[in-house]
N, C-alpha and C positions, 0 to 999 in steps of 0.2 A: 692339751690333754688328748692324746690320740691312742690311748691304750685300747686294745681291741676287746673291750668287755661291754656287756650290756649296761652295767651300772658303774659309773666312774667314781662314785663317792667312797672315800675311806670312812669307816665308822667314826663317830665323834669321839673326842677325847675329853672327858669331863664336861666342862661348860664351854669349851673353846672350839672354834672351827679352824683357826690357824691359817697358814698360807695355802692350804689346799682349798682355795677359794671357791671351787666348784662343788665342794662336798655337799651332797644331798640336793643340789640345785638342778642337775641335769640327768637325763636318762638317755642313753645312746642305744637305739634299736638297730639291729642288723637283721634283715628279713630276706629270705629267698622265697619267692612266690612259687607255690606248688604247681606242678606240671598240669594239674587238672583244673586250675583256677580259670574261671570264665572272665572275660574282660569286665572290669569294674572300675569306676572312678576311684582314684587313690584316696580321696578324703573319706569315702564310704568304706573302703578297704581298711584303712587305719582305724576308723571308729569301731569296726568289728574286731580288729586285731587287738586294739588297746581300748577296752570298754570303759575305762575310767577317765578317758579324755573326752572333751567336748568338741562339737563341730567347729566352734569358734577357735578353739586352741589349735586344731588341726589346720584350719584355714590360715591362721596367723603364722603358724610354723612353715607352711608352704610359701607364703608371701615373703617371709624372711630368708628364703633360700635354704631352709634347714631340712628339706625333704629331697634326698638325692636318689635318683634311679639310674643304675648302670653308669654312675660317675657324673651325672649332670643333674642340676636342680630342676624340679618340675613344678607345674602349677597344680592346683587342687583338682582340676578337671582331667588330669592325665589318667588314662585308663591302663591299669596294670595288666601285664601279660604273663603267661607262664614262664618261669625262669628268671624274671626280673630280680635284680639285686637292689634292695631298698635299704637306705640308711637314713635314720631319722634322729634328730636331736630335739628332745622334748624338754621343756623347762618345768620346774616345780616350785611351788611356794614353800615357805618355811614349814617344817614338819608339824608344828602345832597349828591347830585349826582356829583358835580364838586369839585375835590380836586386840588388846585393849589400848586405846589411845591414851597417852600420858604426856603431860606438859613437862617435857625434859628439854633443856636447851641443846641445840645442835648447831654446828657451823655449816651453813649452806654456802657453797662456793659458786654454784651455778644451778639454774633451774629454768626449764621451759615446759612445754606441754607433754614432752616425751621422756625427759631424763632429769634426774636430780643428782648432783655431785656434792658429796659431804666430806668435810675434813673431820674425821673422828678423833675425839680426845682419847688418850690412854685411859684404861680402866672401865670402858664401856663395852659391855657384851653386845654383839651385833644383833642376835636374834634370840627369842625366848627358847629356853631349854631347861634340862634338869638342873635345879638349883638357882635358875635365873628365869623365872616365869614372867617377870615384868622388869621395868627399868632399863630396857634394852633400846638400841638404836631403832629397831623396827617399831617399838611402841612410840618412840618420839616422832618418827616419820608419819605414823598413823595419825597422831595428833595434829601434825603440821598439815596433812591433807584435809583433815576434818575441819580445821580452822579456815582453810581456804575454800571450803565448800566444794572440794573436788569429788566428783562421782567416781571414787576409786574403791574397789573391793578391798577392805582393810585386811581381810584374811589372805590376800594374795599380793602382799607387798613384793615388788619385783626385785628381789635380791639377785644380782647378776654374779657377784663374787663376795667373798668375806675376808676379813682380817681378824685376828684374834683379839681377845679382851684387852691385853696390855700392849698391843701394837697400835700406834697412832697413824693417822694419815688418811689418804684419799680412797673413797668408795663411790661407785656409781650405782644408782637405783633406777630401774625402769618404771615408768608410770603407766604403762599399758602393755597388753599382751604382745603386740607386734614389736615394740621396743625391746621387751624382754627377750623374745626369740632372736631378734637381730643382734643384740649385744652378746647374747649367750654364744652365738656362732663365732664371734670374734675372739672371745676368751677360749673357746674350744679349739679354735685354729691357731691360737697364740699370736694373734695379730694386734693385740693391744700393746701399748708402750708404757711400761712400768719400771720404775727404779725404786729400790729400797735403800735407806741409810741404816747402817748398823755400827755399833761399837763392839769390838771383840777384844778379848784378853790377848795380851802378848803383842809382839812386834812382827807383823807380816813381812816376811823376807822379800817376796816378789811384789812389784808394783801392780801387776795384773795377774789374773789366773782364772782357772776354771776348776770347779769341784764336780766330779761325776761319781755317781754311785746310787744304786737302787735304795729307796727308802721304804722301810717296812716297820711293823710294830716291834718294839724291843722285846726280846724273848722272856725277860723277867719283870721289867718295869713297864706295865701296860700304859702308863701315862707318858712314856717317851717313845720316840721313833729312833731307829738305828739305821746306819748305812751298811749295805751289803754289797761290797765291791764286785763280788762274783756273780751278782744278779740272781742268786738262788732264792731270794725273798724280796717282796716289795715291788715297787714300781720304779721305772727308769726316771732319774732326776738329774738335772744339770743346773748349776749355779755359776754364773760368771761374776767376777768381782774386780774392783779397782780401788786401790788405796787412795784416800783423799787427804789424810793427815795421820802422822804417827805421834804418839804420846809416850814413847819408850816402852811402857807396860800395857798400853791399850792402843788399838788402831781403829781409826774411823774409815769404814769401807762403804763403797757403793755397790749394790748387788742388782744384777739383772737375772731374772728367773727365766730359764728356757722352758721349764716345766713349773707346775704349781702344786707340789705335794704337801701333805700335812707336815708342818714344822720344818719345811725344807731348809730354810736358811739356818735355823737353830741346829738341826741335826747335822747338816753338812759342815758347818764351822766347828762344831764340837768334834766331829770326826777327824778334822785336820789339826786338832789341838788348839783351837782358838774359839772357845765357847763365848757366846754373847755375854757382854758385861751385865751382871746382876740377873742373869737368867736362872732363877732358882730351880726350875724344873730340870735343867741340864747342868746343875752344879756350877753355874756361872756366878753364884753369890758367894763363892769362896775366893778370897784375895789371892792373886798370883804370888806364889811363894818365892823366897830367896832374895827379896829386895831389902837393901840396907839403907834406904833413904831415911832421913829424919822423920819421925812420926808417921811412917808409911801406913801402918795399920789404922791409926786414927784418921788419917786422910781418906783411906778407902771406906772406912765406916761412915764418914761424913758424906762421901760420894754416893753411897748406897741410899742414904736418906734423901739426897737431892734427886736421885734417879732411882726410885723404888720399883723398878720393873725391868724386864729385858729391854735393852736399848735397840729398838727396831721401829723404823718409821717408813710408811709408804709415801715416798717423796713425790713421785710423778705418776700421772695417769693420762694416757692418750687413747682415743678410740674414734671410730667413724660414727657420726651421728646417724641414727636409724632412719630419719626422715630427710634431712637436708643433704646427707651423704658427705658433709664437710668433716674435715679432721678436727677433733676437739683435743685440746691439750691443757693440762692443769699441773701446777706445782704447789706443793704444800711446804711452807717454811719449816725449819727445824723447830719442834716444840720446845717450850721453855725449859723443861727438865733436862733435855739433851743439850740444849744451848748452854745452860748453866754448868753442866758437867764439862763441856769443852773448855769453857773459860777457867774453871777451877784447875783442870789438868794443865793448861798452859801456864797459869800463874805458879802452880806447884813446881813444875819442872824448871821454870825460869829462876826460881828462888833456891833450887837445890842442885 
């Protein structure tokens, strides 16, 4: 996410935060120091400039390398000078202020003193919001921390990125301010390693490809995002894909996001005529027409019951650990609903 804006976040869409995983989590400040500014420690300067930040947050942001002056990271004791160009990446907690711990099962893939990696089930909202004030992943994590007796501020659960309610797969959560700042910088600089699996309608002609086009709000349907190839609206977005398996009327693809915009995979594939399978918001819940296979409509109806959501899964997650500086890499197997869909497609096509 390198858009040259103060606030990176797209506004939320309904109860979901989607693939724009940084939505609402980061604030990017660009500051040119006034010519009359007297020398002052940068931590004090930023506390004055950004009054709702704490000294500890500024300190951790500096330690994580997220305070850049004239192109280079600086420590908190750096003294600003007139004309300095300062860039700061600040992290934010979820927008709601009260997080209630709730005993909700979550699949923890990895945990240490600094990070928590979770394999999220489909149907779980990541953070509280309008229409979903509880029952979220954040509520479950708060309960997990509470049961372990961790001295963690439950109102500041360290969401580094998000995936939407009906997308399954891997998420990393920071357990302290430093880890949050350190990981946020990796997502901001696109240095994490992530791949998504998706089922899309139709037969993708090319084995590999790239979809490019600005993504912005749909002009009529505010619950959707649209692609604007001329760049007149929205933010620059790039999705790379590779075909993993073809099912004649559906294709299993692997997606690598060069950017992380709201609904990026869903909007990009709809734009090229291959909407995600059973993605109701983007009309992917309508069967591909013109097929004359036996009992095709009944088969698709059954498939929708097996896979009652958009077929999208966050398959891999890789990042540099904030403390050990070692590369961490995780894979999430295909969830049961998508796995069952693959088996049904194979059997159907083998018998027709």
